N, C-alpha and C positions, 0 to 999 in steps of 0.2 A: 643799906639800900633805899634807894630813891623810892617814896611810896606811890610816885606818879608812873605809870608805866608808860614807855613810849610804843605806841602800836605801829608796827610796820607791816603793811600789806604787801603779800607775794603773790601776784595774780600769776594763773597758770591754767592752761585747759578749762578755761570757761569757768573755774572756781577761785576764790579767795579766800586765804588762810593767814591768820595774823601772827606774828610772832611776839607774843606779850612779854616785853624785856624792859628793865627800867633804863633810863638814861645813863645811869653810870655802870650798868652792865654792858651796854654795847660800848662806850668809850673805853672800857676797861678791855674788851675783847680787841679794839682797834689798837690799845698801847701793847698787848701781848702778840699782835700781829707786826708791829713795829719791832719789837725784840726778836720775833722770829725770823723776820726779813735781816735784821742786822746779823744775828748769828748765822744765818744763810750766807751771805757774802763774806763774813768773816771766814768761815770754814773753806767756801771755795778758792778763796784767794790765797790762803796759806800756802799752797803748793807752789805758786809764784815765788814767794820770799824765800820758800825753802830749798827751791831747786838745785842751787849750787851745792849745798849741802849734800842733798839726796843723791847727786850725780857724783859726787867725790866717793862716797859711802858704797854706792851700789855700781860704781864704774860705767855710768850711762853716757852713751855718746848724743850728738846732737840730734839724731833721728829719734833714740829713745825719749830724748827730752821733748821733743815736738809731739810724739805720741801720747806721753803721759799728760801734757797740757790739754790737747783735743780730745781725749778719752772721756771727759766730763761732759764736754759740750755736745758731744754725739748722743749720749743717751738724754741729755738734759732736753735737747731740742726734739728728738724723738718722741718725748713723752708729753711734751705739752698739749696736743689734741686728746690723746687717751686720758690724761689726769684731767684735763678741762670737762671732757665727758663725765668722768668720775664726779666731780665736784657739782655737775647738776643734777646727779640722779643719787648720791648717797650722803649721809648725814657727816657733815664736816666738822663736826666735833670730834669724831672717830677718825676720818679719812686723814684730817690734817695731823692729828696726833700720830697716826701710823706711820706718815711719811717722815715727820720730825723725828721719831726713834729711830727709823731707817738711816737717815742722812747723819745723824748724830753717832750712831753706832759706826757706820762707815767712815767717818771723820776719826774718831777714836782707834779704830782698828788699821787704820792706815800707819800709825805709829809702830804697830807691831808687825807689819808686813816683812817677810824676810826675803823677797825677791821683786823682780821688775813685774812678773805676772800678777803677784797679789796688789802690787800697787795700782795697776790698771783696773782690776776687778773693784778694787775699793773705790775708785774714782768713778767707775761707771755707776755703782751703786750710789754714790753720793750724787750724781746726777739725776738719778731716777728719784730719789726721796725730795731732793730740793726742786723738783719740778711743779710742786705743789704751790710754792708760795705766791706767784703771780695770780694764777687761775683760781687757787682758793681763797686768796685773800679779797680778790675783786669780788667773787660770788658772795662772801659773806658781808661785805660792806653792801652789795646789791638788796641782800635780805634783810638788813638791820635799820638801812636809812632811806629816806625818799629821795627822789631823783634831784631835788633842789639842794641838797645837803650832803651829796656824796663826794664833791670836790675835796673838802678837808681831809675826812676819815681815808680817803685814797692816798692822797698826798701824803698823809702821816705814816700810814703803815709803809708805803713804798720808800719812804724816807729813811728807813731802817737800812735799805741797800747801802746808801750813801755813808751813813754812820758805820756802817760795817768796812768800808772801804778807808774811812779814815783811821778807825782803830788798826786796820790792817798795815797803814804805813807808819804807825806809831807803835802798837803794841807787839805786832808780831815779830819785828827785828830783835826787840830785848828779849823776847821769850826764846828765840834761837839762839842768841848769842849766850844766854844764861843756861839753857836746859838742854839746848840741841834740837834738832828737828822731830825725832820719834818723841819724845816727851812733850814737845808742842802740840803735836797733833793730840795725843792723849788727853792733855789738859783742855783743849777746846772741844774735844768731842764728847767723852763720857760725861763730864759735869754738867754740860750743857741740858742734860736730861731732867735737871731741875725744873726747867721750864714748863715742864707737864704738871707740876702741882698746881701752880695757879691756873691755869689752861683747864683743867678739869674741874677747878673751884668755880670759876666765871662763865666758860662758855655754855650756852644754853644746851639743854640735853638734845633737844630736836633743833640742830642747825641746818635746816635744809628747806627747799621750797616744797610745793605740791608735788603729791606722787605723780611720776612720769613713767613713760614705757621704757624699761630699761634693757631694751634691745639696740644694739648698736644701730645708728644712722648717721649720715653725713650731717654736718651743720647747715643750717638754711643759707644758702649763697645768694646774696645779692650786691647791689653796687655799694652798699654801706660797708659791709665786711671788706670788699676789694678795696674802697678808698681807705679804710682804717688800716688794713695791712700794708699798703703803698705807704702811706703817712708814718707808720711805726717803724718800717724799715728805714727810713731817711733818718728819723729821731734816733734809732739805736745806731746806724752807719756813725752818725757824728759823735754821739755819746761814747761808743765803744772805742772811737778813736783816740780821743781824750783820755780817756782811761787807760789805755794800753800803752799809748807812746809817750805820754807826758814825762815820766821819769826818764825815759832815755833821752828826750830832747833837753832836758834839765841838765843831765851830766854829759852828753856829746857836744853840745851847742853852747850852753852857758856854763859849762865847766865847774859845777858843783859837784862836792862830795856825795856818794851815795845816801849818807844819812841826811845831808841838808836837802838833796832831791826828794828824799822820802817825806820829809816834813813839808816841803813846799808842795808836793803833789798831792798832799792830804787836804790842803786848803780848798782845791777844785770840788772835790767831793763834799767837803764841809759846807760851801757855798751852795750846791745843789740840794743838800739835805734840809738845810733851812729854807730854801725857797719852794719846795715842793708843797708842804702844808699851806704856806702862806699864798701861793697861787690858786691852790683849791679854795681856801677860805674867801679870797677876794671874788671868786667866781659865785660860790655859793651865796655869799652875802648879795652881790648885785642881782642875782636871780630872785633871792627873797624880797628884794625891793621891786621887783616888778620888770625886770630887765628881761628881753627875749632869752630864752635858755640857749638856742642855737648860736646867735651872734655873740652871745658872752663867752659860752665855752669855747668857741672857735676863735673870739677875739682875744682871749687870754692866751691860746696856743699860738696866735700869730705875735703877740708882744714877745713871749718867750723864745720863739725860735729867731725873733730879730736880734736878740742880744748875742746869738751865736756868731754875728758879725765881727765882734770883737776878737774872734779867734784868727781873723786874716793876718792883721799887722802884728801879732805875737812875734812872728819869725823876722820882722822887720826893724823892731825898736831897738835901741842902742844900750839899753841896761836891763839887767835880770830882775829887777824891782818893777819896771814898767811891763815886761812880759808877764809876771807873776800876777799883777792887777789886771791885765788884760783877760789872762785866762780865767781868773776869779769871775771877772764880768761875764765873760762867755760860758760859764757853769751856771747862770741865771736862768738857762733853758728849763732848770726843775720847775720853774714858775708855771709850766705847761703841762707836768705830769698828772697831776690828780685831775685836771680837766680832761686829758687824754682818755683817761681811765673812764671818767664820767661819760663821756660821749659814747664809748663803747657800751656801757650799761644801758644808755637811753635808746640806743640803737638795735641792740640784740633782743631777739625773744628772750622773755624772762626764763623761760626754762632751759635757754641756750647760753646764759652769760659765761659760764664756765669754759665751755668748748670755744667759744668766739674768742675770749681772751687767751686761750691756748693757741689758736691758729695766729693771732695777732702777734703773741710772743715769739711764735716760731719765725714768723716772718721777720721780726726784729733781730733775733739771732742769727738770722741769715745775712743780715747787714753787719750784724758783730764779725762775721766770719771775713766779709770781704773787705771791710775797713782796714784792719791792720796789714792785710796782704797788698792792698793798694798803695797804702802808706810807704810800705817798705820799697816797692818797686820804683815809685815817684822819687824816694830818696836816692836809690841805686842810681837811676838814669839822669837825675837832674843836680844830685849833691845838696839838695836844699829842702827844707821842710815846708817851705811857703806853698808849692803847688798841692801838697796833700792837705794843709790846713785849707786852703782855698776850694778845693774840690769837696772836702767835708763840709763846709759851709753851704756851697752849692746844693750839695744834696740835701741838706737839712732843709733849706727853704723851699726846695722842689716839693717836699712834703706839704708845705701849705697849700699847693693846688690840689691835693689829694684831699685834703680836710676840706677846704671851700668848695670844690666843684665836682667831687665824686661823691662824698659824704653828703646825704641829704639833710632834711630837717630832723632834729631830735623830737623824738616822742617820749613821752612818760609810760610807764609800765602799765599804767590803767588803760590807756588807748592802743598799746601795741599788743596784737594777739601773740598767743604764745604759739 
């Protein structure tokens, strides 16, 4: 343990309390959040890979499959604001642990489900448990790190989601072919509870801000929250479209096998995963060198969003290799993720970081609902992926207007009243 503790001030309600933790401790917490995010996305994506096998065994029709896929997102989206409110008011050492236990048990029990109703119930429980990952992780970073150094830890813990998508494309098909869908869910769910051992050993016993009123009230509504929600809607619209339609595009247009399409589609989240902590680190370093925080964070987001332009010519190039390279370049939008989360932490009242991120993520998931539907309709009426890719890039770039002209100057926690 590093003998020099890193004191992190958590202002709120006019009082200041310090979480005295070592530098090694707080980065160990970030690493465990990374692993938690990885497990989170690995678990939620398993059903997509296993769907053909589940449908065959349980005689599910197209409508049943659609309901099974959407059931997770319904509970996940609806829980964002409540879980964010809880993250602001309760000890995250225990809150995150309880949510992790819930989603791991739900994942494991899915493999033991005997009927369609049980599958739906476990997917709903999975959505409730996994709702903690972004509000809880972002709140924890805001408690352990100063506003000038939050970009890297935010980008690092959220990079676990992309790492989970990479493993989903490579690891899950192998498990399904070797052990079947039921055993796959069991192997992914129950053993993951081992994560709790290092969490309880590392996480500070009091991982929360100053005591606040625990009665329910709406989050503070202002132009910053509006701009953040609009911008994140545009960001998630783009990313969810890439994540959901890329395998189908590689199979139907580029005529790859499902196995090769799975491997190639894993390259996109891999680039996204690597670029998340890099973009956050660059933003932190520039601010620590004296650059203006507002222009630096928004500038990094602008650079990241502009890389999305590489998605437009994907449907026009003549070879699969060129298309894959462009898709990898278009995945560099991950450079903005850590800075997006840092922007919210600097704008939100310190006592409302969790609920603000819940509202933001709820808005982003709405974009995730619309993106696949719009893409499907455009392919149906035009017979091409080009209009859908172009629309996604247009939506992404319009998010810059929200961040530059609706979101105002970023304020440090010390100057932002709770």
